[in-house]
N, C-alpha and C positions, 0 to 999 in steps of 0.2 A: 593165215591171219588176214591176207588181203581179201580172200573170198568171203570171210565172215564180215569184215568191215564193209565190203560192197553190199552184202546182204542187208545189213542194218541200214545202210544209206538208202537202199531201194525200198525197204519197208517204211522208213521215215518219210520218204518222198511220196509214197502212195497214200499214207495217212493224211499228210498235209494237203495233197490234191483233193482228196475226198472231202475233207472239212471245208475247203474253199468252195468246192462245187455245191455243197449242201447249203452254205450261207447264201450263195448267189441264187440258188433255187428258191430259198425261203423269202429273200428280199424281192425276187421277181413275183412270187405269188402275192406278197403284201402289196406290191405296186399294182397288180391287177385288181385287187380288192379296192384300193383307193380310187382307181379309175372308174370302177363300177359304181362306187358310192357317189363320185362326182357326177357321173352321167345321170344317176337317179335324181340328184338335187337340182339339176338344170334341165329337167325333162320338159318344163313349161317354156314355150317360146316367148320371145320379147313382145310379140304382138298380143298374145294372150295375157301377159303380165300387165300391159298397159290397159287392156280391157278390164281386168280385175281391179286395178288401181282406180281407174275412172269410175267403175261401178261403186267402189267403196267410198268415193268422194261425192257421189250424187246424193244431195239432201233428200231424205225421205221423211214422211210425217212421223214415223216411229223413231227416227234418229235425231230429231230436233226436240230439245227440251224447252218448253215455254215457261218463262218466269214472269208472271204478271206482278206489277207493282200497283198497289191500291190507288184508285183515282184520288188526286189531291187537288186542293184549291190553293194556289200560290198566294202568299200574303207577305207584303202588299202586292197588288197586281203589278205586272211588268209594265203596263201602260195605263194612261188615264182612262178611267171608265166613266164617261160622262153619263151614261144611262143609269148606272148605279147612283151617282151623285144626284141626278135628277129625281130618282125614286125616293131616296132617303130625305132629300130636301122637301119633297112633297109631303112626307110623313109629318113634317113640322107643323103643317096646317092643322091637322087633327090634334097633334100633341099640344099646340099652342092654345087651342080652344079649351082643352082640358086644364092646362096650366092657368089660363085666365080665370076659369071657373073656380079653381082651387084658391087663387089669390083673392077672388071676389068674396068668398065666404070667410076668409081669414079676418081677424080683428083689424080695425083701422090703425090701432097702435103698432101693428106689425108692418102693414103695407103703406101707411100714410095716405091712403086713397080717400077722397071726400065723396063718398057714395051718394049722399043726399044731393049734392050739387050736380053730380053726373046724372042722376035720375031726373032732376028738375030741368036742366038745360039741354040734355041729350048728350050722347056719347060723341057724336061728330063734332059738336061745338067744343066740347072739352078737349078733343084731340087737337083742334086748330089752335086753341089758346095755349095749350101746353107746348106745342112745337114752337110757337112764337116766343114763348117765355124762356125756353131752355137754350143751352143746358145750364144746370145749377149744381152746387154742391148739396147733395141730399143728406138727410139725417136718418137714413134707414138703419135698422139693426145691423150690427157688425156681422152677424151670421149671414144675412142676405148679401152684404157687400163683399165679404172676404171668403165665404165658403160657397154660397149658392152661385154667385156670378162666375167665379173662376171655374167651378165645376161645369156650368153651362157652356162657358167658353171652351173648355176641354172637349165637350160633346160636339160642339160645332167643328172644332179642329179635327176630331177623329172621323167625323162624317166625310170630310175631304181626304184626310190622310189614308183612310182605309179604301178609298176609291182610286188610289194610285197617284195622288198628287204629292208634290214636294213639301218640305217644311215651310218654305216661304209662301207657296200657293195656299197651303192650309191655314197659315196665319192670316192671309188676306181674306180667305173665306170666313174665318171666325170673326174678323173685324167687320166685314160687310153684314153678316148675319146679326151680330150683336148690336150694330149701330142702326141699320135700316130696318131690319126685320123686327127687332125687339124694342130698343130704346126709342127710336122715332116711328116705330110701327105699333106693335100691340100694346106695349106699356104706356105709350103716349096717350092712349085713350083714358088712362087713369091718373097719370102723374107726369110732371115735367121731366124731360130727359136728364139723366144724371151724369155729371162730369166723371165721378168715380167709376161708374159702370162703363162708360165709354172707354176708359183706360184699363181698368182692372180685368174686364171680361176678355178682351182679345189678347192682352199681353200675358197676364198670369194664366189665363185659360189655355194659351198655346203651350206654356211650360207644362201645365198639368196634362194637356193632351198628348204631348210628346212622351211623357212618362207612361200614359195610358197605352200609347202605341207600342212601346217596347214590352210592356206587361202583356199586351195581347199577343205579340209575337212569341213570347215565352210560353204562354198558355197553349197556343196552337201547336207549338213544337212538342208539348207534353200531352198531346192527345186530348186537349181541352179539359185538363184536370188541374185542380188546385187542391193541395193537401191530399193528393191521390184520390180525389173525389171528382167525378164528372159533373155532379150537381153543382158543387161550389165553383167549378170551372166555368160552366155555362152562365151561372148567376153573376160571376165576376165580369164575364164578357158583356153581358147585358148592362151591367152597371157602368162600364167604361166606354161602351160603344153600342148603345141600345138599338139604333135604327139599322145599322149594318147587321147586327145580330139577328134582328127580326127578319131582315131581307134574306139572310143566309138560311134562316129557319124555314122560309118559304121556297127553298130550293133555287134561289138565284145564285148560280155558281158558274164560274168560268173554269170548266174542268180541263185538266191536262192528263190525257191518257197515255201512259208509258208502257212499253213492252220490251222485254229482253229475251233474245233467242240464243241458244247454244247450238252451233252448227259448224261443219268443216269449213275452214277458210283458206287452206293451202296444203302443201305437202312438205314433209321434212326431207331435205335433200340427202341426208345421210341414211336414215332408216327407211325412206320411201313410204312412211306411214302418214295418214292424214293428220293435219294439225287442226285442233278444235279451237274455236274462239267465241267471243260473246258479241252479238249484234244488238244494238240499242236503237229504239225508235220512239218518237213522241209525237202525238197528234194533238193539236190545239183546237 
């Protein structure tokens, strides 16, 4: 019995030792495979990795995407544009000659101009007499006093406002133009300066002009369209700001050219991959 028990113990011990040895051999082989794989993955030296990373971050023409924004004309201008104001003011000379001619051919019942006296004694004499006699309360048609003059005051206002001047400065420009350029200037050749016009033109005209100003901003934001029509948009712009619209049509523009680039701007510290960003530039 003892010899049989010893035999079974010996066999059991042999099997246990064999299994343990097989497991150690298998785990040893797996460990070797892991080491081999690890060695493979770190085959590139740190110096070479830096070179590769640096090369990946070097901006190249092919790796930069250029996004151009269409040239734009800021409205209103960021600063006072005296040149624009001078040019548009000069346009009034030609426009005034035309306006004076239109008023001259209109009936005297509308303008209250004594054309026979003007022809007889001369325009210069008439201007001196009218300046000395004025201002007076006129009896012009209500359309001239309450529609035409506020509209003209709004045009004066817009001429200055669209050149980058403030509300107060544009009001002053409207007052100067309506008083000295028109009432005591051109119109005084035909009639005595009017008290109503001296007040209505700059005051109500500036109110109309500021409404024109916001309307123009809205139209320009909408790609110069009104009722989804570019024709009506440009027509409206000409109606509310004729001289600046003509000047812009002659390519008088302060262009602002902008550019956006997409290029590498850094390195992600965790993934070591390049970080792309947007670069913005503007030239005035």
